C-alpha positions as CSV (number, residue, x, y, z in Angstrom):
1,M,-28.9,175.3,185.2
2,R,-28.2,171.6,185.8
3,G,-30.7,171.6,188.7
4,S,-33.3,173.4,186.7
5,R,-33.1,171.0,183.8
6,R,-33.3,168.1,186.2
7,R,-36.3,169.5,187.9
8,M,-38.2,170.0,184.6
9,R,-37.7,166.3,183.6
10,K,-38.8,164.9,186.9
11,K,-42.3,164.7,188.4
12,R,-42.8,164.2,192.2
13,A,-46.0,162.8,193.7
14,G,-47.4,162.3,197.1
15,T,-50.3,160.0,198.2
16,N,-53.1,159.8,200.8
17,N,-51.0,157.2,202.7
18,G,-48.0,159.5,202.9
19,D,-45.8,157.8,200.2
20,I,-43.7,160.0,197.9
21,T,-42.4,159.1,194.4
22,I,-40.2,160.7,191.9
23,W,-40.9,159.9,188.2
24,E,-39.1,160.4,184.9
25,V,-41.7,162.3,183.0
26,G,-40.6,161.3,179.5
27,R,-40.7,157.5,180.2
28,W,-43.0,157.4,183.2
29,E,-40.3,155.5,185.0
30,R,-40.4,155.5,188.8
31,L,-36.9,156.6,190.0
32,A,-37.3,156.7,193.8
33,S,-39.9,156.4,196.4
34,R,-40.3,156.5,200.2
35,N,-43.0,155.5,202.6
36,F,-44.2,157.8,205.3
37,N,-41.8,157.8,208.3
38,V,-41.0,160.3,211.0
39,W,-37.3,160.4,211.2
40,D,-36.9,161.4,214.8
41,V,-40.1,160.9,216.9
42,E,-38.4,161.9,220.1
43,A,-37.6,165.4,218.7
44,C,-41.3,166.0,217.9
45,S,-43.7,167.9,220.0
46,M,-45.7,165.9,222.6
47,A,-48.9,166.6,220.6
48,L,-47.5,165.0,217.5
49,Q,-46.0,162.1,219.5
50,A,-49.5,161.4,220.9
51,L,-51.0,161.5,217.5
52,L,-48.5,159.1,216.0
53,A,-48.9,156.7,219.0
54,S,-52.6,156.3,218.2
55,D,-52.3,156.5,214.4
56,Y,-48.9,156.3,212.6
57,T,-50.2,157.5,209.3
58,A,-50.4,160.8,207.4
59,S,-51.3,162.0,203.9
60,V,-49.3,164.3,201.7
61,S,-50.6,167.8,201.4
62,R,-48.0,169.3,199.1
63,V,-44.7,168.4,197.4
64,M,-42.5,171.3,196.1
65,W,-39.0,171.5,194.5
66,S,-36.5,174.2,195.6
67,P,-35.6,176.7,192.9
68,D,-32.3,174.9,192.0
69,G,-33.9,171.4,191.9
70,A,-31.5,170.0,194.4
71,L,-34.0,169.8,197.3
72,F,-37.7,169.2,197.6
73,G,-40.1,169.5,200.5
74,V,-43.1,167.4,201.6
75,A,-45.9,168.8,203.7
76,Y,-48.0,166.3,205.6
77,S,-51.4,166.2,207.2
78,K,-49.8,165.9,210.7
79,H,-47.6,168.7,211.9
80,I,-44.4,168.0,209.9
81,V,-42.5,169.1,206.8
82,Q,-39.6,166.9,205.5
83,I,-36.9,168.2,203.2
84,Y,-35.0,165.8,200.9
85,Y,-31.9,166.0,198.9
86,Y,-32.2,164.4,195.4
87,H,-29.0,163.4,193.6
88,G,-30.6,161.5,190.7
89,G,-31.6,157.9,190.2
90,N,-32.6,156.3,193.5
91,D,-30.3,158.6,195.5
92,L,-32.9,160.3,197.8
93,R,-31.5,161.5,201.2
94,N,-33.1,162.9,204.3
95,H,-32.1,166.5,204.9
96,L,-34.3,168.3,207.4
97,E,-37.4,167.4,209.4
98,I,-39.5,170.2,211.0
99,D,-42.4,169.9,213.4
100,A,-43.9,173.0,211.7
101,H,-47.6,173.4,212.7
102,V,-50.2,172.1,215.1
103,G,-52.5,170.0,212.8
104,K,-52.2,169.8,209.1
105,V,-49.5,171.5,207.1
106,S,-51.5,173.0,204.2
107,D,-48.8,174.2,201.9
108,L,-45.1,174.9,201.5
109,G,-42.8,176.8,199.2
110,F,-39.2,177.9,198.7
111,S,-37.7,181.4,198.2
112,H,-34.1,182.5,197.9
113,P,-33.8,186.3,198.5
114,N,-30.2,187.5,198.8
115,R,-29.0,184.0,197.8
116,Q,-30.3,182.4,201.0
117,L,-32.7,179.5,200.8
118,F,-35.9,179.9,202.9
119,I,-38.8,177.6,203.4
120,I,-42.4,178.9,203.8
121,T,-45.2,176.9,205.3
122,C,-48.8,177.5,206.3
123,G,-51.0,175.2,208.3
124,E,-54.3,174.4,209.9
125,D,-53.2,176.4,213.0
126,K,-53.5,179.6,210.8
127,N,-49.8,180.3,211.0
128,I,-47.3,181.0,208.2
129,K,-43.8,180.0,209.2
130,F,-40.1,179.9,208.2
131,I,-39.9,183.1,206.2
132,F,-42.2,185.7,207.6
133,S,-44.8,184.1,209.7
134,A,-48.1,185.8,210.6
135,D,-50.2,184.4,213.4
136,I,-53.8,185.1,214.3
137,N,-52.7,187.8,216.8
138,G,-51.0,189.8,214.1
139,R,-47.4,189.0,215.0
140,I,-44.9,188.5,212.2
141,K,-41.7,186.4,212.6
142,A,-38.8,185.7,210.3
143,W,-37.2,182.3,210.3
144,L,-34.2,180.7,208.5
145,Y,-34.5,177.2,207.2
146,D,-32.0,175.9,209.8
147,N,-35.0,175.9,212.3
148,M,-32.9,177.7,215.0
149,G,-35.8,180.0,215.9
150,S,-37.2,183.3,214.8
151,R,-34.8,186.1,213.9
152,V,-37.2,189.1,214.2
153,D,-40.6,189.9,215.5
154,Y,-42.9,192.5,214.0
155,D,-46.5,193.8,214.4
156,A,-48.8,193.2,211.4
157,P,-50.8,196.2,210.2
158,G,-54.1,196.4,212.0
159,Q,-53.0,193.3,214.1
160,S,-54.5,191.3,211.3
161,C,-54.5,187.7,210.3
162,M,-52.5,187.7,207.1
163,T,-50.5,186.1,204.3
164,M,-47.2,187.2,202.9
165,A,-45.4,186.7,199.6
166,Y,-42.2,187.7,197.8
167,S,-42.1,189.0,194.3
168,A,-41.0,186.4,191.8
169,D,-37.4,187.5,191.9
170,G,-37.3,187.3,195.7
171,T,-36.4,191.0,196.2
172,R,-39.7,192.5,197.4
173,L,-41.9,191.4,200.3
174,F,-45.7,192.1,200.5
175,S,-48.4,191.2,203.0
176,C,-52.2,191.2,202.9
177,G,-54.4,190.7,205.9
178,T,-57.8,191.3,207.5
179,S,-58.3,192.5,211.0
180,K,-61.0,191.1,213.4
181,E,-63.1,194.2,212.5
182,G,-63.0,193.3,208.8
183,E,-60.5,196.0,207.7
184,S,-58.1,194.8,205.1
185,Y,-54.5,195.9,204.4
186,L,-52.2,195.3,201.5
187,A,-48.7,196.5,202.3
188,A,-45.1,196.5,201.0
189,W,-42.3,195.9,203.5
190,N,-38.7,196.8,204.1
191,E,-37.9,193.3,205.3
192,S,-34.3,194.1,206.6
193,E,-35.6,196.9,208.9
194,G,-39.0,195.5,209.7
195,F,-41.2,198.4,208.8
196,I,-43.9,199.0,206.2
197,K,-42.9,201.1,203.2
198,H,-46.4,201.8,202.1
199,V,-50.0,200.6,202.3
200,Y,-52.0,200.2,199.1
201,N,-55.4,202.0,198.7
202,G,-58.6,200.4,197.6
203,L,-59.4,197.4,199.7
204,W,-62.8,197.2,201.3
205,K,-63.1,198.2,204.9
206,Q,-65.7,195.5,205.8
207,S,-64.3,192.2,204.5
208,V,-66.0,189.0,205.5
209,G,-62.9,186.8,205.4
210,V,-59.2,187.2,204.9
211,V,-58.5,188.8,201.6
212,Q,-56.3,186.6,199.3
213,F,-53.6,188.1,197.1
214,D,-50.7,187.2,194.8
215,T,-47.8,188.8,193.0
216,M,-47.2,188.8,189.2
217,K,-44.2,189.3,187.0
218,N,-42.2,191.3,189.6
219,R,-44.5,194.3,188.9
220,F,-48.1,193.7,189.8
221,L,-50.2,192.8,192.8
222,A,-53.7,191.2,192.7
223,T,-56.4,190.6,195.4
224,G,-59.8,189.1,195.5
225,D,-62.0,191.6,197.3
226,E,-65.7,192.7,197.1
227,F,-66.4,190.0,194.4
228,Q,-63.8,191.8,192.3
229,I,-60.2,191.1,191.3
230,K,-58.2,194.3,192.0
231,F,-54.8,195.1,190.5
232,W,-52.0,197.4,191.6
233,D,-48.6,198.4,190.2
234,M,-46.1,197.5,192.9
235,D,-44.7,201.1,192.8
236,D,-48.1,202.9,193.0
237,V,-50.4,202.8,196.1
238,N,-53.5,203.5,194.0
239,I,-55.5,200.8,192.2
240,L,-54.4,200.2,188.6
241,T,-57.6,198.4,187.5
242,T,-60.4,196.0,188.6
243,T,-62.4,193.2,187.0
244,T,-65.6,191.5,188.2
245,A,-65.1,188.0,189.6
246,E,-68.0,186.5,187.6
247,D,-67.6,183.1,189.0
248,Y,-68.7,184.4,192.4
249,Q,-71.8,186.1,191.2
């Protein structure tokens, strides 16, 4: 609980020049800040080293706290994710640096299924990494946050480009993807064994782009498909209800 309270009182910010700052929300007091800096250039890929040699700058794409408020991650516009420990005041410590993607790291998040901390990233290279990554060839890989390599390797349904997400409590894993032929799949996984438990019915078979989805309240799934928002109960493969996405009309 201590970490959760601390996280709620603090605001973190990232800038276009790569700086990060932690603020005390109540008083708008700046507590800690860091300029953009790659901690170990020699450990980076040759592609990133070449980029940094010509332009040693990067903007912040995303900043996110871990669930317990002890760590936060920073995603940058050039390849890397940096994880910091925050101990209060100005005590901000480097923890982990990952050369995560080729190009921009678009987003990151944390999950803690089975009391293990995982990092999820997605990037300009169309990969999702560090929990269950899905590449454009329909391969799924599971990673731990220690960056020691993938633990498992699965085939995505329909060999589709996809996104994956846990339920809010971190106990159930789902994926949604669209194949090159436009056929979309929404599926629930048995993550420990690497097989699909069931595929949900009702997605359009000729999607133009990758169908987006999200989980809600540990019970519902929602997708944007055919100019509609479609909802499922996680325990039922048939559509629960739909609504028209009026903003897209």
